[in-house]
C-alpha positions, 0 to 999 in steps of 0.5 A: 305946154307954154312952160306954165305947168308941171305934169304934177300940177294937173290930172286928167280923167274922162267924164266916162270912166272907161275908154269908149272905142269902136267895137273890136278896135281898142285903139279907136276913140268914139263919143260916149253914148248918153247911157255911158255918161249917165253911169259915171257921176258917182265915180266922177264926183269921187275922183274930183273929191280925191284931188285938191282941185280948184280948177276944172277944164272940160275937154269937149261938150260931153265932159262939160255936160257931165260936170254941169250935171254935178253942179261943177262950174268949169272952163271948156275947150274943144275936144281935140278929136275929129279935127279939133286939135288946133282949137283945143291947143288954143283953148288950153293956152288961153286958159293957162294964160288967164291963170286958170280962173274957174270956180269949182263947187263940189255938191252931192252927186245926183243919183 
């Protein structure tokens, strides 16, 4: 995108470790339930510690909330699902043009 990043320069991960889908159709996408998100802090924190990440971008409000619950400051963009693709692209482009300046502060994960 924009020729500013190589695919080796970033990593993607859901705030909920599994793909939330509608029952019986794994090719669908749905918003994870609060109880699903609550199961993820330990794995999300471990994931972030496994990569030498200095910038974090939350895709959608659920992800932003999960990151903030871990004490991680992040930029946030609109999730591309349900008609948000254009705002997602615009948000990512704006972040890339800004030099991806967002602070990451890893703190002990709350149980």
